[in-house]
Every structure is written in structure tokens, then in C-alpha cells.
C-alpha positions, -999 to +999 in steps of 0.1 A: +139+785-571+116+761-550+089+747-566+054+748-555+055+711-543+087+723-521+068+747-508+037+724-500+064+701-484+076+727-461+040+737-449+031+702-441+064+697-424+054+732-403+023+723-397+031+689-379+056+704-355+029+727-346+003+702-343+020+673-333+020+684-296-017+688-295-024+654-316-006+634-289-020+652-261-054+644-279-041+606-279-030+606-242-063+621-235-081+595-255-065+565-241-065+574-206-105+578-210-107+543-227-084+535-197-108+545-171-136+538-192-127+500-196-120+503-155-155+512-149-172+487-171-150+462-152-159+474-118-200+474-128-187+438-142-177+429-109-210+444-090-232+423-113-216+393-108-217+396-068-251+402-072-257+373-091-241+354-066-262+360-039-275+334-026-312+339-019-317+305+004-303+331+030-325+355+022-356+333+027-339+319+062-341+353+074-373+362+066-386+327+076-370+333+111-389+365+111-421+350+100-416+321+124-409+346+158-439+366+147-462+335+151-442+323+180-455+354+198-491+349+184-492+315+199-481+329+232-507+352+231-534+330+226-523+302+253-526+331+276-558+338+265-567+299+272-546+302+302-567+333+316-598+312+309-588+280+330-576+299+359-605+322+360-629+288+361-609+282+397-610+318+409-633+319+440-632+350+456-629+386+441-595+393+450-583+360+429-604+372+397-596+405+398-554+397+408-561+374+375-571+396+352-541+424+357-519+396+354-528+385+322-535+421+308-497+425+312-491+395+288-505+421+263-496+456+277-464+465+295-484+481+326-522+477+339-544+491+367-575+487+380-598+514+401-626+499+419-657+523+414-673+536+451-701+555+456-690+587+438-653+579+434-630+558+419-603+543+444-570+530+433-574+490+434-542+474+426-520+478+397-491+455+383-457+470+360-458+498+376-426+513+397-432+507+436-434+546+439-466+547+410-478+516+424-482+532+458-497+563+445-521+540+424-532+521+459-538+549+480-558+575+452-592+581+456-605+605+426-638+619+425-658+607+391-660+642+383-627+650+383-620+623+358-642+626+326-623+599+310-628+574+337-667+580+331-668+577+295-655+546+299-682+535+323-710+546+300-693+530+268-682+493+279-661+490+249-618+493+250-615+533+252-586+549+239-574+578+261-543+602+247-552+626+271-555+608+302-529+632+316-545+658+315-564+653+346-543+665+376-557+638+392-539+613+372-507+633+365-487+608+387-490+584+358-474+606+332-442+605+352-440+562+345-450+569+305-467+588+281-477+561+260-512+562+252-538+543+280-567+521+270-596+518+295-623+491+297-647+489+324-660+463+343-701+457+349-717+430+374-750+423+378-757+455+356-736+476+377-701+498+368-676+481+396-646+491+379-621+505+357-594+488+338-564+509+325-538+495+303-508+511+289-475+498+266-492+486+237-508+488+203-542+493+196-545+459+178-542+446+209-571+462+224-596+430+212-578+411+236-581+432+265-620+433+258-619+397+258-604+396+293-627+421+310-656+405+291-646+368+307-639+386+341-673+405+342-687+369+339-669+350+366-677+378+388-713+375+381-712+342+383-697+342+416-724+364+428-748+342+420-735+316+437-734+336+467-774+347+465-782+310+455-765+297+487-783+325+510-815+315+494-806+278+504-819+265+470-855+279+473-859+310+451-890+338+459-920+337+439-919+353+408-879+350+407-867+332+377-847+298+390-808+306+392-787+282+376-775+253+392-744+252+415-727+226+440-735+237+474-714+225+503-730+193+522-750+207+549-744+192+587-768+164+598-785+180+628-786+160+659-817+138+671-840+157+694-838+137+729-873+121+738-896+146+763-876+173+748-899+208+741-901+214+708-893+251+695-912+266+665-887+277+640-894+308+624-892+313+586-863+330+575-864+357+556-862+355+519-823+369+507-840+375+473-860+405+484-833+428+481-804+422+451-770+425+470-749+451+462-719+447+444-685+459+454-648+459+450-633+450+481-596+464+488-568+446+473-544+434+506-510+453+505-486+429+484-450+438+465-455+445+432-444+412+410-418+422+382-431+423+346 
């Protein structure tokens, strides 16, 4: 008769035969998990090694290039303002001065247009950066002041004014076909009279300071030219009670011919003072010319 030990041994063998496949399956799964974990750790180690080998000097070079590009654009804009001031000093006519204003405004904005104030209307003077069709529409437009409240606000303010709803005015709707970007407006005043409104499009609000600077220099130059004309008309003799005008260079006057002996002298009438009435400052129409490519 089998002993208790024999029964125990047979029971152990049966249990081993029964559980052996499951144990081997668990061992295989554990080995597969271990292999996968090892492979994952290896991949992580490779990526960490690649990160450690990143050349920071290359990144620094890219950042330096971006910074240099920003500084280069800033220098170009500064040089543009200095060039504008120099060219403005040489401008002697209204058309030259206002043309310079439009040209240099397009160094900061992609499009610019000037509208003169005549009586109770805004009249298109000239533009830069627009398509030929839009440029013709600007040059040929004449808008009553009552139909353009944004322009009136710019005249009253004197500072650069953003006008995001400018295209809501039906009289200026043709500008929306060119661009829906926010427009900026600044007025020009000469001899304390509003003479024009400058419209600029296609740039960030940060460039409004440059636009204001261009407008102020233009106003000063137009006033200087007006005073030179006024001074020339008075022949250097201000009327009583009028403060002296700044000294300007006048063209040399022609020498009058000598009076022949025996000739009858005719008493000259004293010329009327030109300072009795202040001359009107008005923007003359621009000559038709092809728009320069911007």
C-alpha cells in the first residue's frame, strides 16, 4: 500500500505537470516585458544623448541673425527719417514737399494717400503704393466734410488717429477693395489752418510715431516756405505792429538803369503792404504722374 510520502510525491508531480505551462507562459511574458523595458530605456538614453549633443552655438547664431535683421531694419528706418529731413530742407515747392512726405511714409507703411482740405471738401491730392485703379480713384475723389467724420476728427485732433471703421464711409469704400488693414490718419496744419489729411495703411501701430514725426517736419517746412514767400512780398519791410520775420536769403535784385539827363521824373506810388492780409494756405493739385512702384 502506498505510503503518505508516495501520495505527496504523486500530488507534487501532478501539480507540476498542470502548472508548468502557465509558469512557462509567465516566464515568457516577464522576459518579453523585460526586453521591451530594456529597449525603451535604451531609446530614452539615445534621445538624452542626442539632446546633450545639441550645439548651443548654432542656436545662438540663429538668434544673433534674427536680432541683427531687426536692428538692420531699425537702422534703415532711422536713416530714412534722417534722409527725409535733409531732402525736406532742399524742397522749395509745395509739390516737392508733399511728394517727399508720401514717398517716405511708404518706408514705414505699405500705402499712403494725401487728401487736401478745400473749402468744405476733402480732395484727393496724390498717393503711393496703391494699384493704378485705386490711385486714380483717390486723385479724382472730392468728398464733402460732412460725409467723412473720421477725417474731421483727425483735423481736430492733430495726433495720429487709428481709423478701423474708415471704410464704413461710403465715400471711401473704394479703399477697402485695396486692403482691409487698419488705416491711420494724421492732419497737416500750416499757419494754424488745416490744409490736408494723410492716410497710411499696412503697418503696425508702433510706427505711428514715425508718421507723426514726418507730418510735423512737413508742417514746419511748409510754414517756412510760406514765410519766405511772405517776406519776399514785403521786400524785407514788415508792417507796423508786426513782429519781424526770420531772416531768409532773397534773390539779388536787378540794378535799375540810370535816369538820362533832362528826363522827367515820375513820382512812384508807395506799394501797399503785403502784410495787411494774411495769405491763404492751400494745397495745389498734384501733377498727374504714374504712381511709383513700392
